[in-house]
C-alpha positions, -999 to +999 in steps of 0.1 A: +177-373+151+181-351+182+159-359+212+127-339+215+128-312+241+102-309+269+075-284+265+052-263+287+018-251+278+003-219+292-031-212+277-024-209+240+013-206+243+036-236+240+073-232+250+097-258+238+128-261+260+155-261+233+189-252+246+202-216+242+170-203+226+137-218+237+111-218+210+076-206+215+044-211+194+015-187+201-018-200+188-036-167+179-064-180+158-071-213+140-053-198+110-025-177+126+004-191+146+033-170+158+068-185+160+091-168+184+127-171+198+140-144+221+175-136+210+179-107+234+163-079+215+138-059+236+109-038+223+074-044+210+061-048+175+056-017+153+034-037+130+011-058+153-009-037+177-036-046+202-045-080+214-048-105+185-053-137+203-087-154+200-100-184+220-089-213+198-091-250+202-060-270+193-042-302+202-005-309+208+009-344+208+040-365+203+040-385+170+071-406+166+101-382+164+082-350+164+055-329+180+023-320+161+002-289+169-031-290+152-058-264+149-089-267+127-069-251+098-032-257+104-009-285+113+026-276+126+053-303+131+084-297+152+113-321+156+143-322+179+165-303+153+141-273+154+126-280+120+092-264+117+069-278+090+035-264+083+006-281+066-030-273+060-059-292+076-059-317+046-022-325+051-010-304+021+025-291+026+027-253+029+060-241+045+083-270+052+119-266+064+146-275+040+168-303+053+198-299+029+226-273+029+225-240+010+245-239-022+259-204-022+260-186-055+294-171-049+310-203-039+335-203-068+345-166-066+380-162-050+390-131-031+408-115-060+379-119-084+355-109-057+372-075-054+372-070-091+335-079-094+326-056-066+347-028-081+328-031-113+296-026-093+283-061-091+270-080-061+285-114-054+267-123-023+230-132-021+226-137+017+224-110+043+251-116+068+259-099+101+269-104+137+266-136+158+229-129+160+224-135+123+199-162+115+182-177+085+150-197+078+152-220+048+121-236+034+117-262+007+106-249-027+081-269-049+083-269-086+048-254-087+052-226-062+045-189-067+053-160-044+036-127-039+036-097-015+068-080-002+052-045-007+063-025-037+095-043-046+103-039-083+097-064-110+069-088-116+038-100-097+053-135-090+085-130-070+099-165-075+135-165-087+144-131-074+161-118-042+151-087-021+165-067+008+144-050+035+163-018+040+146+014+030+166+034+005+162+064-017+179+053-049+176+078-078+187+053-105+159+041-128+142+013-109+144-020-127+135-056-118+170-063-104+166-037-076+167-056-044+155-028-022+134+004-025+116+028-001+096+003+019+102-028+039+071-050+041+084-085+051+052-104+043+052-131+016+024-153+002+029-186-013+008-208-036+024-242-032+009-267-056-021-246-055-024-243-017-021-208-002-002-197+029+017-167+042+047-159+063+051-125+080+086-118+095+081-091+121+117-079+123+127-042+115+164-050+111+179-054+077+167-087+063+169-106+030+145-128+010+158-152-016+128-165-034+145-193-052+173-174-069+201-193-052+185-227-058+153-241-073+151-264-042+146-238-014+138-202-005+151-184+026+147-154+048+177-140+068+182-111+092+213-094+106+200-092+141+168-092+162+146-120+175+132-147+154+096-136+152+073-147+124+037-155+118+023-185+099-008-174+080-032-201+068-066-200+051-087-218+025-079-192-002-054-165-009-081-140+002-083-157+036-045-155+040-044-118+031-073-111+055-053-128+082-023-106+076-043-074+076-061-086+108-026-088+124-011-056+111-042-034+106-064-023+078-066+010+059-091+033+077-119+047+057-105+078+039-121+111+032-140+107+000-123+136-018-090+118-015-102+094-042-103+122-067-076+133-092-046+152-078-021+173-096+015+179-086+049+190-098+082+198-081+088+234-089+055+253-094+047+254-057+074+280-053+050+306-067+014+314-059+010+326-094+021+293-109-001+273-086-031+295-094-023+290-131-025+253-127-059+256-109-071+279-136-061+255-164-078+226-146-110+246-148-104+260-183-097+225-197-125+209-177-103+184-158-119+172-126-095+176-097-096+177-059-060+185-048-028+202-058+003+190-041+030+214-029+066+202-031+095+215-011+095+249-029+067+264-008+088+264+024+111+291+036+146+278+028+133+242+030+125+247+067+097+223+076+065+238+091+072+272+074+057+289+044+075+313+021+051+343+024+071+364+000+060+340-028+024+339-016+016+376-014+022+376+024-008+354+032-006+318+021-037+309+043-058+333+022-045+316-010-052+281+003-087+292+013-093+306-022-082+273-037-107+255-015-134+277-028-124+266-063-128+229-051-091+222-047-073+213-015-037+219-008-015+190+002+020+202+012+051+180+015+070+176+048+105+160+052+120+148+085+152+168+081+151+199+103+175+226+092+204+233+116+196+269+124+196+282+161+173+310+151+147+285+136+122+276+163+116+239+153+154+232+154+160+252+186+131+236+204+142+201+193+177+207+205+165+221+238+143+191+245+167+165+232+144+153+205+169+147+177+189+115+171+225+116+184+259+104+175+275+079+199+294+108+215+261+124+226+261+153+201+231+159+178+237+139+146+239+161+115+237+151+079+227+170+048+193+170+031+173+197+012+179+225+039+216+217+041+229+206+075+199+190+092+190+171+123+166+142+124+137+138+149+139+107+170+104+095+160+108+062+179+101+081+212+064+087+219+070+122+232+089+132+200+059+119+179+036+141+200+059+171+195+059+165+158+022+161+157+018+195+175+036+211+146+010+198+122-012+226+137+007+251+116-004+235+084-039+227+096-043+263+105-033+272+070-062+251+058-044+222+041-063+190+032-035+166+041+002+161+045+027+144+022+057+128+040+088+124+019+126+116+023+117+096+054+137+064+047+155+085+061+173+098+031+206+117+036+229+134+011+263+130+028+264+092+029+242+067+048+234+073+085+258+051+104+243+020+121+255+032+156+237+066+156+216+066+187+178+063+181+150+053+205+129+023+204+098+037+222+113+044+256+143+021+252+177+032+238+184+018+204+204+025+172+198+033+136+205-003+128+172-013+143+151+018+138+159+027+102+131+006+086+104+020+110+115+056+107+089+065+081+063+044+099+068+064+131+067+097+112+035+087+095+020+077+129+029+111+143+015+130+113-018+110+114-022+118+151-016+155+145-041+158+117-067+138+135-064+160+166-063+194+149-086+187+119-111+164+134-113+147+101-100+114+087-063+122+082-049+122+047-013+113+051+010+101+022+043+085+029+072+073+008+089+051+034+070+025+053+071-007+073+044-034+078+014-018+095+020+017+082-013+013+063-031+021+095-018+057+093-009+065+057-015+063+020+016+054+000+030+059-035+058+040-051+083+068-051+105+084-078+096+064-110+105+076-145+088+084-177+098+052-194+077+023-206+092-003-182+078+018-153+042+018-165+046-019-170+059-023-134+030-002-120+005-030-121+025-057-102+038-030-077+004-018-068-011-053-067+016-065-044+012-034-022-025-043-019-017-078-009+007-064+017-020-044+034-016-011+015-050-008-001-045+030-007-016+033-030-006+049-063+023+059-086+035+092-101+013+091-133+034+100-163+066+093-144+085+115-120+119+118-136+129+118-173+106+132-200+072+118-208+055+120-243+019+121-255+015+084-260+031+074-227+011+099-207-021+088-224-015+052-217-005+060-182-036+078-172-056+049-187-036+023-168-037+042-135-073+055-136-084+028-111-054+031-088-067+042-054-043+072-052-045+091-085-018+117-088+002+131-117+036+142-104+068+152-121+103+165-113+117+199-118+136+202-151+115+176-169+090+181-196+057+194-183+030+167-181-001+184-169-031+171-190-030+201-213+007+200-220+005+182-253-028+196-266-053+173-283-058+144-286-039+138-254-060+164-235-093+150-247-084+115-238-070+125-205-102+144-197-123+114-207-106+090-183-105+114-154-142+120-158-147+082-159-128+080-126-152+103-109-181+082-121-165+052-104-157+070-071-188+056-053-178+021-062-142+027-050-156+042-018-177+012-013-147-010-017-128+010+008-156+006+033-157-032+027-119-033+030-121-020+066-138-053+074-122-077+050-087-063+046-088-071+009-074-044-015-092-023-040-068-030-068-063-068-070-042-092-090-064-118-107-048-145-087-064-131-055-098-133-071-093-169-082-061-187-069-073-220-086-067-207-121-031-214-132-033-188-160-035-159-136-006-168-113+019-147-131-003-122-150+014-088-150-007-066-173-043-070-160-059-064-127-092-064-109-110-036-092-128-055-065-140-088-078-162-076-107-143-051-128-114-063-150-089-038-164-064-047-191-045-015-200-019-010-228+015-008-212+037-012-243+046+014-269+027+015-302+002-012-294-032-010-311-044-045-302-039-068-273-048-102-259-070-101-229-074-131-207-109-133-192-111-156-161-140-179-152-175-165-156-193-143-181-181-109-189-195-077-205-174-052-224-179-019-206-178+001-238-202-018-261-220-043-239-208-073-259-208-105-238-179-130-235-175-163-219-145-166-195-115-189-194-104-176-228-082-151-245-098-125-267-082-100-291-092-064-283-087-034-305-069-007-285-067+026-303-050+054-283-083+063-266-093+028-256-089+011-222-100-026-223-125-028-194-149-056-186-176-061-160-186-095-146-220-104-159-249-098-135-230-071-116-246-039-103-223-009-100-230+026-085-225+053-111-214+086-097-228+120-108-207+140-133-188+164-111-154+182-112-148+180-074-161+158-046-184+179-025-188+176+012-225+181+007-241+146+004-255+135-029-293+134-031-294+112-062-276+080-072-276+058-102-269+021-103-260+003-135-269-033-141-246-054-163-267-084-172-302-092-162-299-095-124-277-088-095-273-077-059-252-048-045-245-034-011-239+003-011-225+025+017-230+062+023-218+087+050-206+123+050-172+113+036-153+135+060-153+128+097-154+099+122-191+100+130-197+068+109-180+050+138-210+059+159-234+045+134-239+077+113-240+059+079-266+044+055-265+009+041-285+003+009-292-030-008-301-030-045-315-062-060-326-068-095-343-100-108-366-106-138-368-068-144-379-061-109-360-037-087-359-037-049-341-011-028-339-014+009-323+007+036-314-018+064-293+008+083-303+044+083-280+063+106-269+092+083-297+117+080-294+128+044-304+099+021-308+096-017-341+112-025-340+096-059-323+064-071-321+055-108-315+019-119-302+015-154-311-019-170-300-030-204-333-020-219-350+002-194-344+028-167-363+027-135-366+057-111-374+052-074-382+079-049-379+077-012-413+077+006-404+092+040-438+083+055-435+046+045-397+045+050-391+028+017-382+034-019-411+032-044-411+033-082-421+066-095 
């Protein structure tokens, strides 16, 4: 055993004097410890902002051949060979360094066969390798260990046995469980080791790799091609605690505008014509489909030039048209790509060249690649002044009256091969390269877009992004990208959205019905049912595919689609409450069952059910031609939403699932807000609200504000408490900072309905 190094303690930082690379531990809180080795890479974190250190008591001492650092929640052991072993306060192993040697999967492949295997399109190497700065962290793997997180990687909820790369890519092939990388790089993983939860967040934007036990059942590992060793140990008594610690570090989704929780319709193609967009709006009204936004894909621009609008297709005045849509209750959400068309007569390009705001080739020339406009330059979003410049261009769209901005192609995607690693980018005010800045490109673009909308709209920005890094949730909603109209993709939706939620992205969705390929009536019907509780609710399809608007297949598809979209609007007050709570807890809206109860072995790899909050269980049909399914009900008592039948948990039940049925269960003794039947979310505050009681008693905290601006941060909101016990209802208003309140509140019991009115003189609700 190597001799222990000396160490120096400065407040809550301990520096161990290992040769070549000193090792530092930063005690941030009793449940968060940062591990850091400076390997020469400068720059600050894009994920962790602000000061996260809290005053924390801890001890450090020598115990035999190692040091022990102990907080009230975590125990970290470090020996002379740089092994870092993490335990919880009870001594249960969490993340323990593996002492053996890796057994490479390709050990037996000689060079001749390696070339042949690669030529056929197969990968023969699991590890990410690179320059002399390459490093890896290898941890022991227990027989009973499950992995979650990693953003929206493809496949199943439990990531054990798979490998993944963190390198944002736009891959048009059908996404399957063997995809190692997709549009986002969110390098946070959660483990349940013998039932004990923990997390590891590797804050390194360079290309990196996770092997979650594919190479060996004895270990998992993380590796990176460059950068500092910089990761966070996340502890907690439950998986919820660990997720809350991660979102404390990287930020929580800000409270969205309420209308963004409504249904949204999109298709690549019809935004090229005002007439076609208006026809969509007319059909939404004609067929009585609630909707709050229509998205405009690249067709609305003038020759794909960003921050332009093709006036010829919009009767010379797109602003007038967008205003008319708003009067119909529908907001416009246009797409924006980062590629700026190379055109000296185009103001955005000419100004960017003049100011030196585009990334450059190593020879100092503006780097050009092809995307939708043809030859295009790429803004250097790593520079603060470039982000401000981009944000100023948002004014063009805000002045048009748009409701939000949808960022796409920001991995960044490029049509003439990948951008070379040595293309010159900026890391804030430091020179850098594409090699480092690739994975945070979409993140920085989202930050710029958020800032522009906030400044020019004065409302809570609605930004959607395809590419992201850890922490992007502070600025943007996300969707999972270009899925397909195939059954495996509806099946993949649930674990993708649940893992995104665990990874900080509470506001997420998929392209309902599938983006590419051709949907069909059964698939579209099951998709709207399965997605109806996803935070972002958007139907989007590609040009050239079969149309999949709700009316495209007639009845019964249309009637069922309408039924579930109307159900969504009834649940919007509940979803909005969850978003408000999320700003404090960091817990997602759409949750895997394991997050709600990580002590139940049955839910640790459950891929076709999810929770909405802690009290609503959804078990959609995600397989073709299924008319029955098994539903696992976890601990507790449950009420069938549709017929009020009660069930005891910890059992599987058989549920009939005709085409118009979504298995939906409410935890017994739960109170839920029940929104008014509307076709658009109004900015005028509701004056009535209904609360439904499932069971005989319950308590509920409800939040109300204007749903639009930031005044709630100054106390302009209302907080209601609704309590029911023994048939008695009590409603209190412990915080009244938002002037409009509910004049009438209806409480629906199983056998009675109670109406209460607000007595302004007494300042309380009284039964009428």
